[in-house]
VORO-684449 format. One record per residue (C-alpha): z, x, y negated. Coordinates in pm, whole numbers, padded with zeros to 5 digits, always signed. Each point is the difference from the previous one (the first is absolute). Example, Ala and Ser with C-alpha at 12.3 -4.5 7.8 and 13.67 -1.06 7.14 Angstrom:
% residues 2
+00780+01230+00450;-00066+00137-00344;
***
This chain:
% residues 694
+08357+08811-11387;+00095-00006+00415;+00141+00283+00088;-00032+00176-00344;+00317+00109-00158;+00052-00159-00304;+00262+00228-00178;+00064-00155-00360;+00202+00138-00276;+00139-00176-00294;+00160+00194-00221;+00196-00125-00307;+00176+00207-00252;+00246-00208-00219;+00245+00105-00272;+00373+00065+00073;-00065+00086+00421;+00281+00225+00095;-00087+00373+00046;+00026-00006+00399;-00056-00392+00083;-00350+00192+00130;+00149+00281+00233;+00292-00242+00123;-00187-00279+00100;-00199+00247+00155;+00283+00136+00195;+00101-00338+00150;-00369-00108+00069;-00004+00336+00254;+00309-00105+00140;-00096-00335+00081;-00388+00140+00091;-00132-00271-00249;-00337+00113-00152;-00087+00180-00271;-00157-00277-00197;+00293-00189-00081;+00174+00277-00148;-00247+00114-00218;-00024-00280-00275;+00193+00125-00216;-00334+00226-00174;-00295-00208-00157;-00378+00093+00048;-00291-00162+00108;-00031-00155+00312;-00158+00290+00259;-00087-00123+00352;-00051+00248+00267;-00140-00081+00262;-00019+00209+00396;-00003+00029+00387;+00321-00083+00143;+00081+00129+00383;+00105-00238+00246;+00357+00243+00061;+00092+00260-00256;+00255+00260+00079;+00190+00108-00286;-00046+00334-00138;+00284-00043-00280;+00310-00124+00216;+00277+00218+00108;-00017-00179+00320;-00269-00085+00220;-00212-00307-00100;-00224-00205+00111;-00165-00254-00214;-00183-00341+00123;-00206-00139-00254;-00156-00274-00092;-00302+00079+00134;+00168+00111+00331;+00174-00347-00020;-00350-00160+00004;-00125+00210+00261;+00142-00232+00341;+00070-00411-00015;+00368+00159-00146;+00130-00375-00009;+00360+00152-00063;+00202+00330+00009;-00037+00014+00401;-00312-00005+00001;-00062+00318-00278;+00092+00273+00167;-00283+00033+00273;-00147+00251-00214;+00295+00169-00044;+00080+00387+00130;+00330-00024-00047;+00143-00352+00106;-00081-00186+00256;+00042-00388+00080;+00064-00118+00398;+00109-00390+00089;+00396-00037+00093;-00048-00229+00295;-00284-00204+00157;+00131-00388-00156;+00121+00042-00364;-00251+00186-00127;+00175+00205-00189;-00098+00353-00101;+00223+00318-00049;-00146+00344-00214;+00085+00350+00115;+00009+00246-00162;+00036+00419+00110;+00038-00136+00342;+00301-00226-00069;+00020-00388-00034;-00006-00098-00377;+00324-00090-00077;+00070+00335-00064;-00220+00039-00264;+00028-00189-00340;-00164-00291-00130;+00004-00022-00355;-00201-00253-00231;-00055+00198-00310;+00272+00195+00107;+00220-00293+00040;+00150+00030+00348;-00148-00279+00203;-00081-00162+00356;+00357+00125+00096;+00258-00188+00249;-00134-00344+00152;-00327-00003-00190;-00153+00327+00187;-00089-00098+00283;-00249-00235-00064;-00025+00095-00387;-00354+00215+00060;-00173-00313-00005;+00190-00140-00335;-00242+00239-00256;-00356-00085+00000;-00208+00256-00077;-00136-00140-00277;+00283-00053-00212;+00046+00391-00008;-00135+00352-00188;-00005+00214+00223;+00304+00126+00293;+00102+00318-00020;+00171+00199+00318;+00240+00330-00031;+00086+00151+00309;+00361+00174-00002;+00301-00020-00234;-00070-00185-00268;+00203-00026-00330;+00362-00084+00001;-00065-00256-00305;-00088-00224+00234;+00310-00020+00228;+00068+00196+00338;-00200-00251+00223;-00310+00223+00014;-00028+00184+00292;-00333+00104+00107;-00155-00119-00323;-00089-00230-00265;-00266-00269-00031;-00031-00133-00318;-00204-00347-00107;-00163-00027-00318;-00121-00324-00136;-00253-00144-00256;+00181+00008-00309;-00053-00310-00238;-00159+00226-00296;-00192+00221+00208;-00208-00285+00247;-00226-00268+00024;+00039-00352-00208;-00071-00147+00352;-00031+00172+00394;-00081-00197+00279;-00015+00145+00358;-00066-00258+00295;-00070+00115+00372;-00074-00159+00330;-00031+00118+00342;-00126-00121+00324;+00344-00064+00122;+00075-00283-00243;+00212+00222-00252;-00071-00124-00361;+00179+00234-00242;-00091-00062-00418;+00204+00249-00253;-00033-00121-00390;+00116+00258-00303;+00003-00148-00344;+00109+00163-00362;+00041-00118-00297;+00127+00174-00370;+00256-00282-00133;+00115+00216-00309;-00074+00310-00163;+00240+00249+00222;+00019-00247+00317;-00209-00002+00330;+00046-00285+00252;-00182+00011+00356;+00030-00208+00284;-00087+00078+00371;-00103-00235+00266;-00054+00001+00396;+00002-00213+00211;-00140+00047+00361;+00012-00273+00277;-00101+00107+00381;-00069-00297+00221;-00217+00088+00268;+00089+00019+00393;-00085+00333+00070;+00078+00164+00342;-00247+00272+00117;+00152+00159+00284;+00070-00361+00173;+00394+00040+00042;+00088-00326-00156;+00163+00168-00330;-00154-00018-00312;-00152+00341-00093;+00098-00029-00330;+00264-00274-00132;-00138-00300-00217;+00139+00021-00400;+00079-00132-00290;+00081+00151-00284;+00001+00005-00407;+00104+00280-00212;+00044-00006-00376;+00081+00342-00243;+00036-00117-00373;+00017+00336-00211;+00069+00065-00378;-00027+00294-00207;+00119+00110-00326;-00067+00270-00197;+00156+00051-00328;-00201+00325-00177;+00276-00032-00339;+00355-00054+00185;-00128+00242+00337;+00064-00218+00265;-00253-00082+00297;+00130-00239+00255;-00160-00224+00346;+00178-00275+00152;-00089-00151+00269;+00073-00351+00248;-00156-00030+00281;-00005-00303+00320;-00077-00011+00321;-00003-00216+00294;-00125+00100+00365;+00038-00259+00319;-00181+00209+00321;-00064-00208+00296;-00069+00225+00353;+00030+00074+00321;-00126-00268+00268;-00060-00331-00174;-00177-00366+00160;-00303+00091-00144;-00035+00350+00155;+00015-00190+00318;-00211-00237-00099;-00263+00243-00102;+00053+00150+00384;+00049-00291+00178;+00343+00072+00113;+00278-00233+00073;+00323+00060-00159;+00276+00208+00251;+00318-00260+00083;+00201+00292-00181;-00214-00064-00361;-00187+00177-00230;+00175+00333-00143;-00069-00040-00370;+00068+00214-00288;+00045-00133-00364;+00043+00212-00282;+00149-00153-00353;+00067+00236-00275;+00090-00145-00357;+00019+00352-00346;+00071-00028-00281;-00034+00345-00239;+00024+00059-00386;+00015+00347-00126;+00002+00162-00344;-00087+00380-00087;+00046+00047-00364;-00033+00357-00202;+00128+00079-00378;-00063+00287-00176;+00370+00150-00125;+00095+00216-00257;-00240+00264-00195;-00016+00238+00245;-00364-00016+00115;-00043-00067+00390;+00331-00151-00026;+00044-00350+00169;+00191-00267+00198;-00185-00206+00320;+00281-00298+00107;-00178-00146+00405;+00120-00324+00173;-00109-00196+00238;+00153-00274+00217;-00104-00197+00300;+00083-00287+00260;-00144-00002+00329;+00044-00242+00253;-00115-00001+00355;-00004-00245+00248;-00207+00128+00356;+00030-00087+00361;-00170+00205+00308;+00026-00261+00298;+00401-00040+00102;+00078+00266-00276;+00066-00048-00417;+00034+00189-00244;+00131-00153-00344;+00104+00183-00321;+00027-00006-00357;-00011+00302-00239;+00087+00078-00312;+00002+00266-00202;+00000+00174-00353;-00143+00350-00159;+00123+00184-00319;-00158+00342-00043;+00097+00134-00411;-00150+00331-00051;+00017+00229-00349;-00337+00242-00026;+00010+00335-00248;-00075+00327+00066;+00175+00349-00124;-00166+00212-00256;-00370-00123+00069;-00144-00152+00192;-00018+00211+00265;+00364-00114+00140;-00007-00328+00058;+00318-00199+00114;+00035-00359+00113;+00364-00095+00079;+00140-00380+00061;+00192-00212+00221;-00133-00282+00226;+00207-00339+00223;-00093-00142+00297;+00118-00310+00146;-00089-00155+00330;+00111-00298+00185;-00111-00124+00261;+00106-00351+00278;-00155+00003+00291;+00023-00064+00355;-00150+00010+00356;-00029-00266+00251;-00086+00091+00351;+00262-00077+00234;+00284-00006-00255;-00006-00053-00383;+00063+00356-00157;+00074-00024-00359;-00129+00379-00163;+00150+00021-00397;+00034+00278-00136;-00004+00061-00410;-00069+00329-00150;+00089+00132-00338;-00161+00343-00148;+00132+00153-00342;-00234+00348-00069;-00006+00280-00273;-00349+00223+00049;-00127+00350-00215;-00328+00120+00035;-00177+00297-00151;-00369+00077-00048;-00124+00401-00066;-00347+00051-00106;+00092+00322-00242;-00160+00251+00309;-00398-00092-00011;-00140-00135+00297;+00328-00077+00128;+00200-00308+00035;+00416-00012+00045;+00103-00368+00064;+00385-00018+00119;+00214-00316+00029;+00334-00093+00110;+00157-00331+00064;+00358-00136+00072;+00099-00360+00158;+00241-00176+00093;-00033-00231+00237;+00238-00249+00122;-00024-00054+00400;-00104+00400+00033;+00140+00198-00272;-00137+00315-00203;-00330+00082+00028;-00163+00372-00092;-00307-00029-00094;-00225+00329-00113;-00406+00037-00048;-00248+00262-00064;-00339-00040-00085;-00203+00334-00163;-00351+00057-00026;-00218+00282-00082;-00327+00055-00111;-00139+00290+00159;-00303+00052-00203;-00253-00219-00031;-00111-00133+00288;+00383+00046+00221;+00271-00253-00046;+00336+00060+00212;+00284-00226+00017;+00300-00065+00148;+00321-00215+00055;+00317-00008+00138;+00284-00312-00028;+00218-00270+00147;+00013-00337+00054;+00183-00277+00117;-00070-00328+00152;+00238-00324+00068;-00132-00165+00264;-00097-00401+00004;-00028+00015+00439;-00130-00327+00128;-00268-00059-00302;-00066+00352+00068;-00075-00073+00321;-00103-00392-00001;-00301+00099+00272;+00195+00073+00301;+00162-00328-00081;-00402-00115+00181;+00130+00084+00331;+00268-00090+00276;+00206+00274-00083;+00391-00027-00066;+00152+00147-00342;+00230+00208+00030;+00203-00088-00355;+00328+00099+00073;-00030+00325-00193;-00216-00114-00278;+00343+00015-00269;+00081+00321+00114;-00334+00160-00053;+00020+00235-00280;-00246+00135-00255;-00345+00189+00033;+00020+00354-00122;-00289+00215+00003;-00136+00365-00132;-00358-00004-00054;-00195+00363-00050;-00376+00049-00082;-00305+00121-00186;-00329-00038-00098;-00316+00264-00051;-00302-00197-00193;-00326+00217-00068;-00277-00103-00205;-00322+00117+00128;-00302+00048-00262;-00319-00106+00145;-00310-00131-00178;-00104-00122-00330;+00389-00001-00144;+00126-00180+00320;+00297+00135+00211;+00188-00098+00291;+00338-00045+00034;+00135+00123+00355;+00414-00030+00078;+00174+00078+00218;+00422-00119+00040;+00281+00032+00251;+00346-00194-00024;+00317-00001+00239;+00266-00280-00009;+00319+00103+00154;+00243-00289-00017;+00403+00086+00044;+00057-00357+00120;-00279-00279+00105;+00004-00356+00095;-00150+00007+00372;-00164-00305+00128;+00058+00012+00381;-00277-00158+00184;+00026+00227+00281;+00347-00056+00144;-00095-00289+00151;-00289-00196+00052;+00136-00341-00095;+00247+00116-00315;+00008+00166-00319;+00209+00255-00126;+00130+00134-00388;+00223+00275-00045;+00037+00299-00216;-00171+00333+00131;+00193+00249-00151;-00019+00364+00024;-00373+00112+00029;-00320-00084+00223;-00163-00236-00209;-00241+00129-00241;-00345-00027-00032;-00309+00245-00126;-00283-00057-00169;-00337+00189-00080;-00271-00107-00200;-00381+00160-00082;-00165-00241-00290;-00377+00083-00138;-00141-00245-00301;-00356+00109-00169;-00272-00205-00234;-00289+00199+00205;-00255-00160-00262;-00037-00268-00277;+00117-00279+00196;+00092+00096+00359;+00387+00100+00073;+00171+00127+00233;+00368+00002+00164;+00116+00116+00343;+00354+00051+00137;+00215+00086+00311;+00317-00013+00064;+00236+00099+00271;+00340-00137+00079;+00347+00165+00245;+00260-00299-00028;+00264+00066+00201;+00323-00199+00086;+00320+00023+00222;+00161-00268+00181;+00332-00024+00080;+00182-00145+00267;+00346+00097+00036;-00036+00333+00089;-00350+00025+00112;-00263+00123-00346;-00389-00029+00065;-00187+00126-00232;-00366-00127-00015;-00301-00086-00229;+00045-00294-00155;-00134-00313+00140;-00292-00180-00176;-00110+00259-00228;-00319+00142+00007;-00046+00362+00085;-00328+00042-00243;-00214-00182-00237;-00336+00087-00129;-00179-00127-00268;-00324+00009-00196;-00120-00210-00273;-00359-00002-00153;-00097-00206-00309;-00339-00045-00177;-00059-00154-00373;-00359-00078-00159;-00017+00077-00331;+00264-00202-00257;+00136-00091+00385;-00232-00329-00006;+00050+00112+00397;+00302+00146+00184;-00017+00057+00391;+00314+00141+00143;+00073+00090+00392;+00310+00079+00173;+00071+00153+00331;+00347+00067+00121;+00127+00210+00377;+00349-00058+00023;+00120+00166+00218;+00242-00060+00346;+00345-00156-00029;+00308+00025+00267;+00060-00327+00125;+00407-00097+00036;+00125+00033+00360;+00049-00289+00188;+00258+00203+00288;+00184+00173-00247;+00010+00305-00198;-00120+00233+00352;-00281-00248+00036;-00362+00155+00000;-00158+00036-00322;-00277-00231-00079;-00237+00019-00288;-00214-00224-00161;-00373+00061+00013;-00108+00222-00342;-00261-00259-00199;-00304-00023-00234;+00049-00279-00312;-00394-00075-00224;+00064-00164-00310;-00346-00070-00249;-00042-00215-00295;-00296-00041-00218;+00036-00197-00368;-00224-00055-00307;+00133+00034-00354;-00079-00109-00285;+00105-00075-00301;+00249-00302+00003;+00008-00029+00367;-00018+00218+00331;-00107-00145+00386;+00133+00190+00320;-00074-00066+00331;+00156+00293+00241;+00194-00025+00398;+00287+00164+00114;+00094+00175+00349;-00432+00006+00034;+00005+00044+00383;+00286-00188+00057;+00240+00263+00164;+00335-00228+00094;+00297+00054+00250;+00039-00134+00319;+00244-00245+00043;+00208+00046-00335;+00267-00262+00116;+00154+00082+00347;+00066-00281+00233;-00162-00235-00220;-00074-00245+00281;+00414-00039+00030;+00120+00084-00378;+00385-00095+00111;+00009+00204+00283;+00183+00314+00042;-00287+00239-00107;-00184-00146-00301;-00077+00219-00238;-00203-00054-00370;+00130+00320-00149;-00163+00232+00141;-00332+00079-00238;-00184+00293-00014;-00406-00102-00053;-00114-00297-00145;+00071-00367+00083;-00284-00176-00078;-00389+00113+00033;-00306+00034-00276;-00010-00217-00345;-00204-00071-00209;+00067-00066-00384;-00161-00061-00300;+00112-00115-00376;-00048+00002-00349;+00102+00136-00291;-00044-00150-00365;+00071+00171-00337;+00039-00217-00314;+00102+00189-00382;+00045+00298-00114;+00277+00236+00080;+00265-00051-00240;
***
């Protein structure tokens, strides 16, 4: 039933099962965020169905780090066609456009770009390298069970790349989903999308699932009349085949997936766009942008119960990614191929008793990039990195209400040498109604300069890339904490109020300098101090009465950057980062969630605009602006119908493209985006479910 969480536990008890299989499997499941019903299949009893109302956003009481979970209910609150559209109700994450041409979006966490947070797909590193530029649109929300967003330092098990936090994506499991689910969507911009998930049990111990997604955008949408498409026309096909194997007797659980993606974006100026406005094609031609992405990914996760010691297990995680990208922005071009391999082997057990758990292992990451940039000349930018590493993490829960998780990993990067990553997370339950968390740790990030700044290619700026091969790895420390209060209300209900503070301090950050010269961009190491970010947040969630949920949050960012031009050093607010953001979401569902009503309001604070006349130019800030969203859905056992609106009042950034009348002039720039590009959007769709959960 839509909106109700049907939790089915099939318990099978077979003779000859090894002692400790259950505990070992449960630990691996915990390490990968695999849901409990996938691991508790070792004992047989009658089927049990538990149904309850699930909120759209949940704050974990168990995790040692501050973790916000966007559930399937939350993913249905808006159109949520893909991951980039799934955070409008999130207090922690913000998504905005990288430029006013390509349609690419980028997430922000703790006031910093999403490149400093690690994205995982069921705890397998994902959306790395070339795919990160447009990757948020490659994860259909209909494929997901949930999204977990963790702030601050995270586990060392998944590598050293997380600086501000992690985002983990949980996909629908072949052994616990409908045999067939269909989601069809369209809007008033002639954007059409279809998502299908299918699953079947093909053998007693084997399940398979097929996830399909397709998109077609054909409209000539130019609301502000600047002869540039507000959103690109897209042709997109995405297929993901998953297999799940479970053998109780041998103590083996394994998941395997293979994914194929093809996307073609046409953006910028088009002949059809000019015809729509009755404008002749200028003699210098059109500023056209064509972006082609192709991707093949394969991954496997296998857990094995080993030895006779209860709770002892071995996990093996591996993945391979091939990604090809060809892109043009007027007279600039960026092309690249990425081949990446990932292997992580981990062993988990405990010392004396389960209050002293540990996990130790080794990993290997290999990245090979062949890229080139074409502007006034052809410049190859190839690089290869091989990173072997070892790690260990210890969790202590022996004292009542106190959890301490300490981890350390050491890696050798073939380009940057030895990298040592310590991390610590502490959680203390200070009574029944208060939870206190603290974290500290270090993170590293190897930059992909051109891929991560592709939005700047939508300008006439000259790229100073002579120093790209000399850039060092980015290093940062993150410190922070959270205190959460469970506030008793009426009729046994509770509200949760949470306060956060996190500080990120860079020992080295790659500075993308667009302010030294209005017609150029420079890349260099920051070194020393002066690059840091502070993030404060308060959020409140409550189910005030049956069917009615409230979620409200306010976040304040103080993000500073230091520019260097020879001996001159200038510290200032980082450009294009909103100073604050307020959010309130109201949701009401009738009994059995037959009708569901959602409304969201945001208020986004000013962002400093890059100076056009050097570092000493007068600081100019964008205006604060509101955004409002609403949706109504009618749900039945097999069919949901939904209708909604985004950016209801049609607020847009005025002239997001500078000098759009002459896109090959010196001052043309479509990369300075701080607000919405297109106005109000009306959308609708249906969701169809066929069959019972496996």
